N, C-alpha and C positions, 0 to 999 in steps of 0.2 A: 562136685555135688551138686545132686538135683534138686531143687524149689518146689513143693507139689507133685514129688517124685509117686505116688500114689494114686495118682488124677490120671484121667484117659491117655492123654498125650506122655505125661511122663513117664507114664508106669512102662508103655509101648518102646520109648527112649532107655528105661535101666534096661529093661529085656534086650535092645541091641548091644549096649554096651557090654554087659554080663559076655554075651556071644562072643565079642573084641576080647573075654579076657580084662576086663577094667576092673579097680574096685570102685564103686559106687556110692556114695552116702547120698539119703533119699531124705531129707527135711520137708520133714510135714506136721499141719497142726490138725489134721484130721478136721479139717469145720465141716460142720453138719450143711452145709446146703446141700448136700444129699447122700444116701446113708455109709458110715464109717466101715462098717460090714466088706460093703460094697469095692471100697481103696482098696483095706486090706485085702480083700482076695485076689484083686489086681494082681501084687506084687509080691504077693503068696512062692508061684514057683521062683522070682529073682534072689529072696529071701531063702530059698533054700539053696542055691549058689554059692552060699558063701561067701562071696563077691560083694554085698550090698550088707551096710550096717543102716541100722533104721535107727532116724534120730526124730523124737516125736518134738517139733517146736516150730515154734509161730517168724516170717520174717519181720515183724513187729517189733520181737524180742532184740533187743543186740547182744543181751549175752548170749542167750541161745545159739546168735551166727557165730560168735566168734567163736564159743567153745567147736561147734557143728567142723569150722574149719582149721583151728589150729589141735585138735584134738587127734583132726583124721588126714591134716597135712593135704589137705584140699589144693587145688595149682587152680581148679577149672572149674566155672559154675557156669551151668543153666539156670537160665529164674524163668521156672515155668508159673510160680507158685501166685495166684491172682481169685480176687473173687468173676467168678463168670456171669453173663448175663445180661443182654441188654434190658430187654423189657423188666424186669425187676429193677436197674438200677432207674429207670426212669419214678420208682416209689420208693426206693429206698436209695437215695445217694452216699449218705453219707458211709459206706463199709466200702464202696469201691473205692472214693479216694483215701481213705485209712488204711486199707490193707495192699491196693494198688498203686500208688503212689508213693505213701509213708514208708510204707516192708519195701519198693524200690529202694526208697534211698536209702534205707537202713541197710538191705543186700548191697549197695555199692559202694557207700560207708568203711564195712566189715571187709569188704576184697578188698578197699583200696589200704588200709589199714593194717589187715593180715597177710601181706603177701600173692594175693591172689590176682592175675594180671591179665586173664582170658574170661570176659563174660559174654553169655549168651542168652540173650534176654526174647520173651516170646511178648511181641504184640499181636495185632490182630488190624483184619481189614476193616474192622470198625475205628479207624481213625481215617478212615476217606469219607465218611456219610454213602452217601449213593453218588455214583458215578454212571454216566451211557457210554462211557470209552474206559477202555480196560486200565486200570490205575495205575501209574507210571509216579517209582519212588522219588521219583525228579524234580517232576511239572506238575502230574495232580495234586489239588492242596488235602490240607488235613482238616475238614470240616466234621467231626462228629455231631453224628446225630441224636445219642443220649450219654447220659453220666461212662458211662460203661467205657465207650472210644473216648470221651477226655481222660479218662482216667488212663488210658492206653500213649495219651498223644503227651500227658505230661510226666510217666518212665520213660516216654524216647527223649525228651530235652533232660532230664536227669541224666541217661543215659551221653547223650551227648554233650553234656559238662562236663562229667566225669572221666569220660575219654578228653578233654580237650585242657583240664585241668590236673588230671592227677596221672592220666600218663596207661590207661586203663586201655584194653582192646575190648570195641567192644559190636560186638552185630545184633542189632535187633532185627527182629523174622514176622515179618506180620502174615501171621496166618489166613489163608481164606477155607472157614466155615470147613474144617474139618472132621471127618465123620469116619467109623468101625466099629470095629468088637468094642466092648467095655464102653463105648461112649455117652457122656450122661444123658441119665432119663430126662430131662427136660431139652435135647437137641431132634433139632427136626426130623430127622430120619429114624428117630432112636425113636420118641412120640407119636410118630406116624404106623411107625413097624407094629409099635408094639398095642396100639390103638387097631387099626384092621385087622393084625392078627387073631384081636381078639371081641370083633366086630364091632366094636364104640363107633360112635361118629365121631368123624375127624373135623376138628373148625380149619379149616383154610380162610384168612384173612386176605380179602380180597378176591378176584378174578381169576385167580391162579396161575397170571402171568410174570408173576414177581421172578426173577433170577438170581439164583446163588452160584457162585466157583465152590463147588463140592468138591474139595481133596482129601483123596484116600488117606489115614494115618498112614501108611509105611511110607509114602512116598514124601508127605512131612518127613518122617525121623530123617528120611535118608536127607533130607534138607539141613535137618539140625545136625546132624550128625556132619556131615559135610561145611557147616559153618563151625563144629566144634576143631577140624583138624586144619582147614584150610590157613594160611597165617596172615590175616587179612589185616591191617595195622592202621591205629585209631578206630574211630565209630562211624559203620556201614549199614545204610538199612535195606534191607532185600524184600521182596515180597516172595511166599513159598505157595501158589497157588496150583492151579491146574490148567489155567486160560480159556478153559471152554466152560461158561456156567451152563446150569442147565434149570430150563424152566419147571416151573411146582409144577405144573398138571403132568409133565411129561414125567416129571418122578415119580409124581402117584401111580401113571401110569406104571412105571415098571416095577414099582414096589406089589402094586397088583397081583403082575403075574408072577415077581416071586414068590409072592404068600401063595398064591394061587384061593384072593380073597377078593371081591371086591371091594372097594372103599365104599362108605356112607360119609359122604362130606354134607358139612355143614356151612356156607357160607357168611362170611362176619366183617365188619368194617378193616378197611388195611388197619394194621396199629402204628401208633408214633412210634418214631424211632429205628423205624425196619425200613431200608434200602429198599428201593426194587429192585436195582439191578447192583451186583459182586461184580467184577472177574479184574483179574491180575494179571499185570504185563508182568512177564516171569523171564524176558530175558539177562536182565542185569543177574538174577540167580545163578541160570546156564552159565553166566558168561566168568563170574566172579566161584560161583561153588560145580561148577559142573552139574547144575540138578535138571531134571528130567526125569518129570512124573509120570507114572508107567501105568497106572492103573487109573482105562477109562470108568468113566460112571457108570455104564451099567453093568462091568465087571464087580465095581464097587460094590453097588447096592448087592451085587448076589452076594456075594465074598460075609457085605455083613446081615443077608437074613438072615445067610444058610448058618449062621456063628446064634443069631440071635433064635432059631425055631429051634434050632440043636439044645440049646440052653433054657429052655422052654417047653422043654416036649413034651413034659407029663402034663402040664400046665394047661397047653394050648390043645393038648388030647382029651383031654377033661370034659371040655365044653361041650 
C-alpha cells in the first residue's frame, strides 16, 4: 500500500511498482492542498494497468486503514501521505500535527494490528533545519525551523518507538527537495518554471545565494524501492538526496536557458523557516541500499522543463 499514492512522489512510485508487476493499493484522501484533478491525472495510467486499487480514505481514519490493509492483503506499506509546505506550516501549524503526526500514529497502529511488518516512512531534510555541512543521519542534530519539519521529527520518533516495542521493520527516508514531472505547483522549480515561461515576476527570497540539494524524482524512487526490497531490521534512518547542492541563482540561470526566456526577478527579504543551505550525506544510503543518484542537476532541469513546456504548449504558445 502507498499512502498519498496519487501525489507527486507517490504516483511515480506506484508506476515503478506496476512496472515490476506488483499489486498496489493506493490510499489517498485527495486533500485540497492542490487540485484533485491533478492527482487523479497522476495515477490514471497506473489505474489502467489493472494492478492498482484506489481507496479514497484518510490516514486519520482508523477504520479506513484497517479495511485498506485487511481487504487487500497488504504486507508492506510506504507512508507518503502528509500535509506538505514549510511556509504554510508557519501560518497554520495545526493541520501538520493532525495529519502528519496523528495520521502516522494511526498508520503504525494499523500496521501493527493487521500483520504489516515492513514500513517505509517518508521523512524530510526539514528535520535538520539549516546546516553548513552535509547532513549526516547519526551526528547532525535535528533542529527543525518550521512546524512541518517538527511534524516529521515527531513521525520519525513514532516510527522508532513502534520498531522497538512492536517489532516492525521501519525505514525512515529523509527526502531532499525532490523535483520532476508532476511536482506540486507550490514547489520552487515548478513555480519558477511557470513564472519564467509566462513572463511573470519571479520572487526571490534573499540574495539568491541560498542552496538546495535538489534531487530528481527517479533517483528518489530508486531509493524508496531499494528500501522496500532490502531486508533491514528494526529502525533505520537514511538520507535520500544527491549530495550536490545548487545555488538558487544558478538554478534560475539553468531554467532561463532551458525555457529560452529571461527571468524577471523581484528580490524580497529571506523567509522565516527557510534554511540557507541543505545538503545530504548519502554514504549510509549508498552502503545499505546501493543508492546512487544518476540525474545531474542540469539534466534534471532539462527533463522537467521539457515536460512542462510540452504539457503547457497550447497555453504558453498563445501568449
